Residue frames as qw, qx, qy, qz and C-alpha x, y, z in Angstrom:
[[0.738, -0.215, -0.382, -0.513, -5.61, 21.74, 17.57],
 [0.627, -0.448, 0.526, -0.359, -6.26, 19.58, 20.59],
 [0.150, -0.303, 0.933, 0.121, -4.99, 16.01, 20.59],
 [0.496, 0.335, 0.767, -0.232, -8.49, 14.55, 20.22],
 [0.499, 0.744, 0.025, -0.443, -9.13, 16.71, 17.16],
 [0.150, 0.612, -0.716, -0.302, -5.95, 15.38, 15.55],
 [0.298, -0.040, 0.952, -0.052, -7.00, 11.80, 16.25],
 [0.535, 0.556, 0.506, -0.387, -10.45, 12.49, 14.81],
 [0.367, 0.738, -0.327, -0.462, -8.89, 13.93, 11.64],
 [0.048, 0.410, -0.890, -0.191, -6.78, 10.82, 11.09],
 [0.373, 0.138, 0.885, -0.242, -9.55, 8.40, 12.05],
 [0.548, 0.629, 0.359, -0.419, -12.06, 9.89, 9.63],
 [0.261, 0.691, -0.496, -0.455, -9.56, 10.35, 6.79],
 [0.179, -0.236, 0.946, 0.132, -8.88, 6.60, 6.63],
 [0.531, 0.387, 0.675, -0.337, -12.56, 5.89, 6.01],
 [0.436, 0.673, -0.190, -0.566, -12.28, 7.48, 2.56],
 [0.141, 0.417, -0.852, -0.285, -10.53, 4.31, 1.35],
 [0.336, 0.128, 0.904, -0.232, -13.42, 2.02, 2.26],
 [0.385, 0.135, -0.469, -0.784, -15.73, 1.05, -0.61],
 [0.828, -0.004, 0.097, -0.552, -18.90, -1.00, -1.02],
 [0.947, 0.155, -0.260, -0.105, -18.43, -4.74, -0.64],
 [0.324, 0.580, -0.642, 0.382, -15.20, -4.56, 1.35],
 [0.808, -0.433, -0.371, 0.150, -14.25, -6.78, 4.26],
 [0.083, 0.798, -0.248, 0.543, -12.77, -4.37, 6.80],
 [0.647, -0.180, -0.571, 0.473, -10.52, -5.14, 9.75],
 [0.277, -0.856, -0.111, -0.422, -11.55, -2.96, 12.67],
 [0.486, 0.283, -0.565, 0.604, -8.68, -2.08, 14.97],
 [0.554, -0.662, -0.473, 0.174, -8.69, -1.17, 18.64],
 [0.450, -0.156, -0.184, 0.860, -7.96, 2.09, 20.40],
 [0.042, 0.686, 0.364, -0.629, -9.15, 5.63, 20.97],
 [0.095, 0.428, -0.412, -0.799, -8.22, 6.86, 17.47],
 [0.066, -0.114, -0.911, -0.390, -10.02, 3.94, 15.81],
 [0.098, 0.542, 0.732, -0.401, -13.19, 4.86, 17.67],
 [0.225, 0.595, -0.049, -0.770, -13.47, 7.92, 15.44],
 [0.170, 0.200, -0.803, -0.535, -13.19, 5.60, 12.43],
 [0.007, -0.296, -0.953, 0.071, -15.93, 3.36, 13.81],
 [0.176, 0.609, 0.454, -0.626, -18.29, 6.28, 14.38],
 [0.256, 0.515, -0.356, -0.737, -17.72, 7.58, 10.85],
 [0.118, 0.053, -0.936, -0.327, -18.18, 4.09, 9.40],
 [0.107, 0.435, 0.833, -0.324, -21.43, 3.70, 11.33],
 [0.249, 0.615, 0.115, -0.739, -22.66, 6.99, 9.86],
 [0.264, 0.396, -0.626, -0.618, -21.83, 5.83, 6.32],
 [0.013, -0.121, -0.991, -0.055, -23.41, 2.39, 6.86],
 [0.208, 0.554, 0.631, -0.501, -26.64, 4.08, 7.93],
 [0.315, 0.644, -0.141, -0.683, -26.44, 6.05, 4.67],
 [0.865, 0.418, -0.002, -0.278, -26.12, 2.87, 2.61],
 [0.203, 0.643, -0.738, -0.022, -22.45, 1.78, 2.64],
 [0.973, -0.081, -0.053, -0.208, -22.31, -2.01, 2.41],
 [0.291, 0.574, -0.726, 0.245, -19.35, -3.53, 4.23],
 [0.878, -0.399, -0.263, -0.041, -18.59, -6.24, 6.76],
 [0.021, -0.799, 0.488, -0.351, -16.20, -5.66, 9.63],
 [0.846, -0.119, -0.476, 0.209, -13.95, -7.99, 11.58],
 [0.327, -0.887, 0.166, -0.280, -13.23, -6.56, 15.06],
 [0.552, 0.407, -0.622, 0.378, -9.88, -7.06, 16.77],
 [0.086, 0.087, -0.726, 0.677, -11.24, -6.89, 20.32],
 [0.124, -0.565, -0.804, 0.141, -14.36, -7.31, 22.43],
 [0.064, -0.603, -0.223, 0.764, -14.35, -3.54, 22.97],
 [0.096, 0.258, -0.491, -0.827, -14.29, -2.80, 19.25],
 [0.125, -0.291, -0.903, -0.290, -17.01, -5.35, 18.61],
 [0.079, -0.623, -0.650, 0.428, -19.26, -3.63, 21.13],
 [0.046, 0.557, -0.042, -0.828, -18.77, -0.21, 19.53],
 [0.093, 0.097, -0.732, -0.668, -19.28, -1.63, 16.03],
 [0.098, -0.447, -0.888, -0.051, -22.53, -3.25, 17.12],
 [0.028, -0.664, -0.409, 0.626, -23.69, 0.04, 18.64],
 [0.100, 0.508, -0.308, -0.798, -22.91, 1.74, 15.32],
 [0.792, 0.393, 0.334, -0.327, -24.86, -1.00, 13.44],
 [0.252, 0.629, -0.663, -0.318, -21.79, -2.03, 11.42],
 [0.969, 0.062, -0.103, -0.215, -22.37, -5.56, 10.02],
 [0.294, -0.663, 0.688, -0.026, -19.80, -7.97, 11.43],
 [0.925, 0.219, -0.290, -0.110, -18.25, -11.20, 10.23],
 [0.738, -0.561, 0.353, 0.128, -15.29, -13.39, 11.19],
 [0.036, 0.660, -0.679, -0.319, -11.87, -14.27, 9.85],
 [0.466, 0.012, 0.884, 0.029, -13.05, -17.88, 9.49],
 [0.536, 0.654, 0.512, -0.154, -15.76, -16.74, 7.09],
 [0.458, 0.882, -0.032, 0.105, -13.54, -14.22, 5.28],
 [0.825, -0.331, 0.083, 0.451, -9.87, -15.26, 5.55],
 [0.472, 0.191, 0.198, 0.838, -8.74, -12.43, 3.25],
 [0.084, -0.805, -0.385, 0.445, -9.40, -8.87, 4.44],
 [0.469, 0.748, 0.231, 0.409, -9.51, -5.99, 1.95],
 [0.190, 0.625, -0.246, 0.717, -8.34, -3.27, 4.33],
 [0.594, -0.534, -0.510, 0.318, -7.63, -2.93, 8.05],
 [0.029, 0.759, -0.103, 0.643, -7.66, 0.37, 9.88],
 [0.757, -0.463, -0.373, 0.272, -5.88, 0.38, 13.24],
 [0.155, -0.963, 0.174, -0.137, -3.97, 2.64, 15.58],
 [0.784, 0.188, -0.377, 0.455, -0.44, 2.42, 16.99],
 [0.553, -0.785, -0.122, 0.252, 1.48, 3.48, 20.07],
 [0.257, -0.690, 0.394, 0.550, 4.66, 4.25, 18.14],
 [0.782, 0.588, 0.188, 0.086, 5.57, 4.53, 14.44],
 [0.509, -0.515, 0.332, 0.604, 9.18, 4.74, 13.22],
 [0.166, 0.634, -0.338, -0.676, 10.63, 6.07, 9.97],
 [0.132, 0.164, -0.880, -0.425, 10.13, 2.77, 8.12],
 [0.659, -0.182, -0.182, -0.706, 6.51, 2.39, 9.31],
 [0.522, -0.103, -0.822, 0.204, 7.33, -0.34, 11.80],
 [0.461, -0.606, -0.109, -0.638, 5.13, -0.13, 14.86],
 [0.089, -0.013, -0.861, 0.500, 4.68, -0.79, 18.53],
 [0.552, -0.335, -0.321, -0.692, 1.09, -1.75, 19.30],
 [0.576, -0.224, -0.771, 0.155, -0.68, -3.25, 22.27],
 [0.030, -0.195, 0.395, -0.897, -1.47, -0.32, 24.53],
 [0.664, -0.147, -0.011, -0.733, -5.07, -1.49, 24.48],
 [0.522, -0.255, 0.781, -0.228, -4.07, -5.11, 25.07],
 [0.827, 0.390, 0.277, -0.296, -5.40, -6.44, 21.74],
 [0.034, 0.700, -0.596, -0.392, -2.03, -6.96, 20.04],
 [0.383, -0.087, 0.905, 0.163, -2.40, -10.67, 19.21],
 [0.476, 0.602, 0.637, -0.080, -5.73, -10.32, 17.45],
 [0.218, 0.890, -0.088, -0.391, -4.57, -7.09, 15.82],
 [0.127, -0.553, 0.725, 0.391, -1.50, -8.83, 14.38],
 [0.446, 0.199, 0.867, 0.099, -3.53, -11.76, 13.08],
 [0.408, 0.791, 0.409, -0.200, -5.92, -9.39, 11.32],
 [0.079, 0.850, -0.324, -0.409, -3.09, -7.24, 9.93],
 [0.331, -0.326, 0.826, 0.318, -1.23, -10.30, 8.63],
 [0.375, 0.354, 0.844, 0.149, -4.31, -11.40, 6.69],
 [0.248, 0.835, 0.271, -0.410, -5.07, -7.99, 5.19],
 [0.649, 0.543, 0.266, 0.461, -4.36, -6.79, 1.66],
 [0.218, 0.614, -0.094, 0.753, -3.79, -3.28, 3.02],
 [0.521, -0.562, -0.495, 0.410, -3.10, -2.05, 6.55],
 [0.101, 0.707, 0.050, 0.698, -3.73, 1.63, 7.26],
 [0.505, -0.360, -0.531, 0.578, -2.49, 2.97, 10.59],
 [0.063, -0.817, -0.217, -0.531, -4.03, 6.13, 12.05],
 [0.596, -0.374, -0.377, 0.603, -2.21, 8.20, 14.68],
 [0.018, -0.999, -0.038, 0.005, -1.69, 11.73, 15.90],
 [0.525, 0.719, -0.349, 0.293, 1.77, 13.22, 15.42],
 [0.426, -0.696, 0.505, -0.281, 2.90, 12.43, 18.99],
 [0.932, -0.094, 0.346, -0.059, 3.20, 8.75, 17.97],
 [0.739, 0.619, -0.169, 0.206, 5.92, 9.35, 15.35],
 [0.620, -0.713, 0.285, 0.160, 9.32, 8.44, 16.83],
 [0.254, 0.746, -0.595, -0.155, 12.95, 8.21, 15.70],
 [0.314, 0.220, -0.923, 0.044, 13.28, 4.69, 17.15],
 [0.712, -0.402, -0.449, -0.361, 10.78, 2.24, 18.60],
 [0.730, -0.337, -0.503, 0.318, 10.73, 1.83, 22.36],
 [0.268, 0.289, -0.230, 0.890, 11.74, 5.40, 23.17],
 [0.319, -0.261, 0.149, -0.899, 8.39, 6.62, 24.49],
 [0.825, -0.137, -0.004, -0.549, 6.34, 3.45, 24.93],
 [0.432, -0.354, 0.826, -0.077, 7.07, 0.04, 26.50],
 [0.417, 0.180, -0.765, -0.457, 6.81, -3.03, 24.30],
 [0.751, -0.151, 0.343, -0.544, 3.76, -5.12, 25.27],
 [0.279, 0.233, -0.919, -0.152, 4.17, -8.89, 25.26],
 [0.801, -0.205, -0.002, -0.562, 1.17, -11.17, 25.70],
 [0.188, 0.323, -0.913, 0.164, 2.03, -14.26, 27.77],
 [0.682, -0.350, -0.596, -0.240, 0.11, -17.22, 29.14],
 [0.523, -0.736, 0.171, -0.395, -0.53, -17.15, 32.88],
 [0.961, -0.240, 0.025, 0.133, 1.24, -20.43, 33.55],
 [0.782, -0.125, 0.079, 0.606, 4.86, -19.75, 34.45],
 [0.261, 0.909, 0.162, 0.282, 4.58, -16.05, 33.68],
 [0.400, -0.876, 0.234, 0.132, 7.22, -15.10, 36.26],
 [0.711, -0.192, 0.509, 0.445, 9.74, -17.32, 34.46],
 [0.498, 0.648, 0.406, 0.410, 8.74, -15.76, 31.14],
 [0.099, -0.994, -0.023, -0.049, 9.28, -12.35, 32.74],
 [0.582, -0.638, 0.385, 0.325, 12.81, -13.28, 33.83],
 [0.677, 0.182, 0.521, 0.487, 13.65, -14.46, 30.31],
 [0.286, 0.860, 0.293, 0.303, 12.41, -11.19, 28.82],
 [0.332, -0.926, 0.111, 0.142, 14.55, -9.22, 31.27],
 [0.734, -0.227, 0.402, 0.497, 17.64, -10.81, 29.66],
 [0.481, 0.634, 0.350, 0.493, 17.05, -8.51, 26.69],
 [0.370, 0.014, -0.179, 0.912, 18.05, -5.62, 28.94],
 [0.266, -0.497, -0.279, -0.777, 14.61, -4.19, 29.57],
 [0.200, -0.042, 0.672, -0.711, 12.59, -3.53, 32.71],
 [0.360, -0.229, -0.790, -0.440, 9.53, -5.79, 32.73],
 [0.290, 0.024, 0.581, -0.760, 6.28, -5.26, 34.65],
 [0.056, 0.401, 0.903, 0.141, 3.01, -7.11, 34.53],
 [0.175, -0.314, -0.221, -0.907, 0.25, -4.78, 33.40],
 [0.080, -0.353, -0.814, 0.454, -2.37, -4.13, 36.06],
 [0.107, -0.706, -0.529, -0.459, -5.88, -2.67, 36.01],
 [0.366, -0.852, 0.140, -0.347, -5.48, -1.47, 39.56],
 [0.006, -0.623, 0.739, -0.257, -2.70, -2.23, 42.03],
 [0.373, -0.197, 0.874, -0.241, -2.43, -5.98, 42.46],
 [0.704, 0.403, 0.511, -0.285, -5.14, -6.80, 39.90],
 [0.356, -0.206, 0.649, 0.640, -3.66, -7.95, 36.58],
 [0.506, 0.461, -0.193, -0.703, -4.95, -6.84, 33.20],
 [0.594, 0.080, 0.798, 0.061, -6.44, -9.82, 31.34],
 [0.131, 0.245, -0.557, -0.783, -6.52, -9.87, 27.54],
 [0.751, 0.161, -0.054, -0.638, -9.53, -11.00, 25.50],
 [0.714, 0.259, -0.646, -0.081, -7.59, -14.27, 25.09],
 [0.831, -0.532, -0.132, -0.098, -7.38, -14.76, 28.86],
 [0.792, 0.111, -0.216, 0.561, -3.66, -13.96, 29.14],
 [0.391, -0.764, -0.089, 0.506, -1.38, -11.44, 30.86],
 [0.483, 0.813, -0.039, 0.323, 0.46, -8.50, 29.30],
 [0.672, -0.465, 0.000, 0.576, 4.08, -7.89, 30.28],
 [0.279, 0.957, 0.016, 0.074, 5.23, -4.36, 29.42],
 [0.815, -0.114, 0.072, 0.563, 8.93, -4.25, 28.53],
 [0.010, 0.987, 0.000, -0.161, 10.60, -0.87, 28.92],
 [0.763, 0.136, 0.159, 0.612, 13.56, -0.41, 26.55],
 [0.163, -0.623, 0.052, 0.763, 15.49, 2.84, 26.18],
 [0.533, 0.552, -0.265, -0.583, 15.17, 2.18, 22.48],
 [0.862, 0.090, 0.499, 0.024, 14.93, -0.85, 20.20],
 [0.030, -0.648, 0.519, 0.557, 17.79, -0.86, 17.71],
 [0.157, 0.158, -0.874, -0.431, 16.91, -4.08, 15.83],
 [0.612, 0.038, 0.336, -0.715, 13.10, -4.46, 16.03],
 [0.786, 0.254, -0.410, -0.387, 12.85, -7.14, 13.34],
 [0.494, 0.229, -0.805, 0.235, 15.25, -9.46, 15.16],
 [0.172, -0.134, 0.652, -0.726, 13.77, -8.68, 18.56],
 [0.735, 0.048, -0.010, -0.676, 10.29, -9.61, 17.36],
 [0.796, 0.191, -0.561, -0.124, 11.57, -13.04, 16.34],
 [0.316, 0.261, -0.765, 0.497, 13.67, -13.56, 19.48],
 [0.386, -0.128, 0.482, -0.776, 10.79, -12.76, 21.82],
 [0.791, 0.085, -0.099, -0.597, 8.30, -14.95, 20.01],
 [0.702, 0.193, -0.685, 0.003, 10.40, -18.10, 20.37],
 [0.080, -0.289, 0.719, -0.627, 10.27, -17.87, 24.18],
 [0.338, -0.351, -0.869, -0.083, 7.97, -20.57, 25.62],
 [0.157, -0.579, -0.599, 0.530, 5.01, -18.87, 27.24],
 [0.076, 0.394, -0.128, -0.907, 4.98, -15.89, 24.87],
 [0.536, 0.565, 0.615, -0.121, 1.83, -15.69, 22.77],
 [0.481, 0.672, 0.269, 0.495, 2.77, -12.61, 20.73],
 [0.388, -0.441, -0.151, 0.795, 4.57, -9.28, 21.05],
 [0.216, 0.855, 0.338, -0.328, 3.65, -5.77, 20.01],
 [0.152, -0.503, 0.491, 0.695, 6.33, -5.24, 17.36],
 [0.691, 0.586, 0.400, -0.138, 4.55, -4.97, 14.00],
 [0.293, -0.505, 0.538, 0.608, 7.30, -5.28, 11.40],
 [0.051, 0.146, -0.699, -0.698, 6.59, -4.71, 7.69],
 [0.126, 0.467, 0.871, -0.081, 2.84, -4.94, 8.20],
 [0.155, 0.768, 0.295, -0.548, 1.73, -1.32, 7.75],
 [0.537, 0.439, 0.473, 0.543, 1.26, -0.13, 4.17],
 [0.076, 0.639, 0.152, 0.751, 0.25, 3.40, 5.05],
 [0.335, -0.442, -0.559, 0.617, 0.21, 5.67, 8.09],
 [0.016, -0.756, -0.326, -0.568, -2.21, 8.61, 8.29],
 [0.440, -0.210, -0.437, 0.756, -0.94, 11.22, 10.74],
 [0.110, -0.895, -0.370, -0.224, -3.09, 13.95, 12.24],
 [0.542, -0.124, -0.192, 0.809, -0.89, 16.96, 12.95],
 [0.047, -0.662, -0.284, 0.692, -1.24, 20.64, 13.68],
 [0.098, 0.395, -0.428, -0.807, -0.80, 21.39, 9.97],
 [0.766, 0.236, -0.124, -0.585, -3.48, 18.86, 9.02],
 [0.956, -0.003, 0.284, -0.069, -3.21, 15.36, 7.57],
 [0.122, 0.660, -0.700, -0.242, 0.07, 13.80, 6.45],
 [0.972, 0.095, 0.099, -0.193, 0.03, 10.43, 4.68],
 [0.151, -0.628, 0.749, 0.145, 3.10, 8.19, 4.82],
 [0.925, 0.253, -0.106, -0.264, 3.30, 5.31, 2.35],
 [0.843, -0.354, 0.360, 0.185, 5.54, 2.31, 2.85],
 [0.788, 0.351, 0.262, 0.432, 7.04, 2.35, -0.64],
 [0.256, 0.852, 0.002, 0.458, 7.98, 6.03, -0.26],
 [0.567, -0.810, 0.149, -0.002, 9.66, 5.86, 3.14],
 [0.510, 0.647, -0.504, 0.259, 13.44, 5.91, 3.48],
 [0.859, -0.329, -0.319, 0.231, 15.32, 3.60, 5.85]]
């Protein structure tokens, strides 16, 4: 199957866990868009939910699909969040932030009873950082100094750009610094070390947040559950 078909399989499979009355965290990314379209279809058929989007882009799609929306302030406890990932390791730790929404995504995930990650099989890796740089959201003030501090971890750091010379700006008004590691051997410690740097808002290491990963592969759907994974 083509890559988009695999993403569609995973995105639609996750929707089966959503029931009437749920508060649903709506992630960001191309795979989640298949979830949003399926959710919109079910809402039009009578499913009663409220969604909390993790980005301006997701909010726009949800509104187009007529999915009722709410906020984390109104519903501080989320029943289930469905989101994508850029990398997933064997213990269901993640790298996220390819779409630039990592800070809001982490806030929503942290406040969710269940976090379901949907990916195609190309996102499953032996170690985080092998195929995808680690995104770090930083404030604009002093960002070059923040960049130099991040480089001390032994990674190559570049500011994300929309086009050459024009920086990518997050929904929070910040920059993204993409940190290229050959691999990340201690992701839990690295997440903590990066987040204590002044100027860092949040980083894309999602440690012990995912409860389940739904993988679309050539053989169909594979579901990985946190309690069944082996370190």
